[in-house]
N, C-alpha and C positions, 0 to 999 in steps of 0.2 A: 504494500500500500504506499502511496506517494505521501511524504511529509510535506504538506503544503506551506509550512512555515519557512522552507528553505528553497522555494522556487519563485520565479518571477511572475508577475501578474499575467503576461501573455501565456506562459506555460499553464498556470492555473486554469485559464479559459479553455484550454484543450483537455487537460487531464483530470481536474478534480471532478468527482461525481461519476466519472467514466470507469469502465471496467470490462473485463472479459465475461461474456455471457457463458455461465457454467454449462448450459445445456447444449449450445450450438458451437461455442468457441468464437462466436462473433465479437470482433474487437469494438463494436459500438453498442451501447446499451439498447436493447429492443424496446418497441412500444408494448407495454402490457395493458391491453385494453379490458381486463376483467373489472367487474364492478365489485367483486369480493374475493376473499382468499381463503384457503383452507385453514380451519381453526386447529388449535393444538387438541391433543387427545383429551385433555381435562380442560374444558372451556367454562367451568362452573364459577371461577373466580375472575373471569375477564371484565375489565371495565370497558363497557361498550362505547364510551366516549374517548377511548385512548387514541391519541393522534400519532403515537410513536410505534404502533404495532400495526402490521398490515392485516387489517381485518375486513374492512369495507372501504370502498373508494371515497365515500363522503368523509371518512375519517383522515384517510391519506392513501396515496397510491405510490407504487414503486417508482414511477417516473417522476413524481412529485418529490420524493425523498432525494433522488439523485441531483435534481435541479436545486433543491434547498441547500444541499452540501456545497454545491458549486458557488452559489450566490453568497452564502455565509462566509466562505473562504475569500471571495473577491472583495467583500466589504470589510473584512476583519472582524466579523461579529461571532458571537458564540453559537447562535442558531438563526434560522430563518423559517418563515411560513410563506408558502406560495399559495395564492388565492386565484379566483376566477378572472379578476380584472384589477386594474389599478384602483378603481373605485371601491371594489371589495376590500382592497388592502387599507385604503384610507378609512372606510366605515369600520372595519375591524378594529383599528387603533382607537377610534372615538368610542365605539360601543364597549370596548373592553376596559378603557381607563377612565371613562367619564361617567359620573354618578348623577342623580338628580340634583339639580342646582349647582353643579360644577361650573367653573368659569374657565373659558379658553381664550388665549390671546392667539390670533391668526393673521397671517399676511393678508393685507387688505385687497390685493389683486392676486387671485389664485384660480385654480381650476374650478370650472363652474360647479361640479358636483360637491366640491369642498364648501363652496359658498351656500348651496342649497342645504346641505346637511347641517351646517353650523348656524346659518342665518334663519332657516325655516323649520326643517323637520325636528331636529333635536331640541330646539327651544320650545316648539309647540307641544311636542309629545312628553318631554321630560324636564322642562324648565332649565335646560342648560344654557348658560349665558356666554355669549361670544363678543370680544372686541376685536374688530378688524382694524389693524393699524399698519402703518408703513414699517415693516420690520427691518428695513435698511437703516432706520433712525432708532438707535438704541434708547434714546430718551423717550421716544413714544411707547416703546415697550415697557420701560420702567413706570411711566405714568399710568399705564393701563393695569398694572398689577393689582390684584384684590386679595383678600385673605382666603377666598375660595378658589384661587387660580390653580388649576390642576395640570394644565398642559399649555405649552406654547408650541404652536405649529407653524413652521415656516416653509416656503417654497423658494428654492434658490438653485439655479436661476428661475425667476418667476415666469409664470404663464399668464399672459403672452408678452409682458413688458421687458423680460430678461433682466428685471431688477435682481441685484445681488444682496443677500443679507449675510452678515459676518457670523458664521456659525460658532466659531471659537469664543467670540465675546458674548454672544446671545447664550451660550451654554453656561457661562459664568453667572449670568443673572439668574437662569433657571435653577442652577444648583443652590443659589443663595436663598431661594424660596421653597426649596424642596419639591419642586414640580418636575415634569417630564419634558423633554424636548424632542419633538418628532420633526424630521426633515424630509420633504419630498424632493429627491434628488434626480428625478426622472430626466430632466433636461441635460443633466450632466453625465449620468451612468457612473458606475464605480471606477471606470478608467480615468475619469477626469476629476473626481471628487469623492472623497470619503468621509462623510460626516461623523461617523462613530469615532474616527481618530481625532476629530476636532472637538469632541465633547457631547455630541448628540447621544441620546438614549436609544432612538429608533430612527432607521432610515427606511424610506418608503419608495418603491419604484412601480410605475406602470411598465410591466414587462413587454407590453404591447408595442412599445415605442423602441427606444435604442437597443435595449437588451436583446429583444427578438431581432429586430432590424430588417425584417423582410416583408412586413405588412400582411402576414397570413396567420397570426395567432394572437389571442389575448391572454392576459395574465397580469397579476400584481404580486408584490413581494414585500415584506416587512422583515428587517434584520435587526438584530440587537442582542441583549443578554438573554439566556436561556429562560429565566424566570419570567421575563416579559413576553417573550414569544409563546411560551407555553400557555400563557393566559389568553392569547389571541387565538391560538389553535383550539383551545377548549371552548372558549365562548363564542368567537366570531366565525370559526371554521366548521367545526363539527356540528354545532348547535345551531348555526344559522345557515349552514349548507352552501357556503361561498367557495366550494372546492373546485379547483382547476381540473379540466379533463386531462387524462393521461396523454392524449394526442397533442394537446396544446403545450403541455409540460415537455413533451419529446421535441416538438418544433423549437421551442425557446431554448432548450438545451442545445440544440443544433446551432441556433443563432449566436449564442454566446461565444462560440468558438472563434468567430471572426471580429468580436467586439473591439479589441484594441486597434486593428487594422481600419475598421470602418470609422471609429471616432477620430482617428488622425485624419482621414480624408475628409469627413464632415467638417472638421475644425479648420483645416488648411483652406478648403474651398470657400467655406462660409466667410472667413477673414477677407479673402480676395474679392468675393461678391460684396461684402459689406463696405470695403474701400471703394469699389466701383460706384456703388449707390451713393455713398457719402460725398463723392466727388462730382456727382450729377446735379446740376442746378435746378432740375425739374423735381428733385426729391426734397420733401419738406423736412423730414428728420430720418435718422437710422439709429436704432437701439441694438448694439451688439457688444457684449462684454469685452471682446478683443480689441475694440477700438478705444483709443486713448480719450476720445470724447465721451465715453460712457461714464455716467456719473459715479459708478462703483467699480471702475476699472481696476483701481489698485487692490480692492478687496478681492476681486475675481483673480487677479494675478497672484494673490497670496494663497487662496484656498483651492485653486483649480489648476490642473496641469496644462489644459488647453481650454478653448472657450465654446466648444460644441457647435451645433449647426443650425441654431434657431436665431433668425434676424426678424426684427419688427421694424417697419418703415411705413412712411405714407408719402404720397405725391402731392404736389402743389395742385390740387385739382379736386372737383366736386365727386359726389358719390357715383353719379353716372360714368364719369371718366375712369374712376377706379374700377368700377365693374367692366367697363370696356377693356381696360389694360389686362385684367385678369382673364377675361374670356379671349384675348388675343394671343395669349401664350400657347405655344405649340409643344414644347418639350416638358414644360413644367406643369404639373397636374393640379387642378382645383380640388382639394380634398381636406377634411378637417384633421386628420391624424398627423403625425410627425415621426421623425426617426427611421423612416423607411429608406430603402436603397434608392428610391426615385424621389426627386424634389417635389414637394407639396406646398400649395399656397392657398390662403383663405383671406378673404376681406371681410372685416366686421365695420359696419357703419356706425354713426354716432348715436344710436338708439339703444346701446346695451344698458340694462338695468343697473349695472355696476359702474357706469361711466364716470360717476364722481370720484370713485376711488383711483381712477387711472391718472397717471401724470398727465399734465395739461397738454402736451403735445399729441396724446393719444385721443383726446376727447371729440375730435371731429372725424374720427374713423382712422383705421390703421390696417395694415397687412401683416399677418404672421407668415413667415417664409421658412419652411423646413428644408434646408439644403441636403440633397441627396449625394450619390456617389458619382454622378455624372462629372465630366471635366468642367472646371471653372469657365473655360472659354466658351463652352456650349451653353452653359447657363447664362452667362452674361450676353451672348449673342441672342438668346431667346428674350431676355429683358429688353434688349435694344430694339428688336424688331416690333415688340409689343408696344413700346413706348412711341416708336415711330407711327404705328397704326393709329395711335390715340393723339397724333399731332404734338407729341411731347419731346420729340427728338429731332 
């Protein structure tokens, strides 16, 4: 068995969680599509909610176990729970660690499902209170703390603003009040950023995005100390049923193998595209952590290895022209996800219900651009021809 403490990240991506199949000798873990497993001879003392024993796929599956081992190693965590989607992972954290009338501090611009859960569903059903603040501003976090603050949840880089929050400094605040710090690190992946090493208690990923990387499977993960992960497995996986399918776990396991190579390509290309956009006079603004003009560039430089593949920008144009630009693209695909092998783009107009939380430059509409694995020159050529069709180039 490989000692994953003594191998590089790129080697972990290939080898951890993999092994020789005992029955066939296959050197790649097979897909085990069973929904249940043979019980021991004496099943009288089994805990039917046990997530660490192969009993029933709602509790855990073989492919899930292999993927959890790999992801825990990549993030440097004691344990990992893999769930059906990124939202399942987020909801699992909130459900497991928030009680009636708990208080949460959350990044004010975050994934829409987080906003729904913390602004509507959990307050309405359980009296959970949430303060949405600019978590890139440490003073705002400090001012929002209450005696019943149980969790600070940050998203960095933030979706869609690419705003960066200082994980290490926020972890000091969290520890001083005896709360938990959870970090959604989906935009970064474990290759670019490791929140647990910076003091976070839990790191969350939508595996659907960069970690899978192929646009063909959904999943979510939470990594952290075993005692915290055990609670999520017991409460939010086994007994809420947010289990990942063995096939999706297998697909994501396959995707992780190329994660370091893909993240380097995404990041290198995104920087080149961001510089092109920033130099173009028809572009209103560009938000990309790798640019020196980004407000939190220095924090990103401190806590990330590279700057990932997500760019936010807007044109000096109205809504109709933005839509015409998006629909004039040929190589770049209009779709809502991110982290795929192909470049994806989506335009959001100025009517978002959370618009007052956004930085001022975003409030008249913005474009979120997920840079794929195509060549930078081809992506830039597609942007140029679309701008020309709109009369902007």
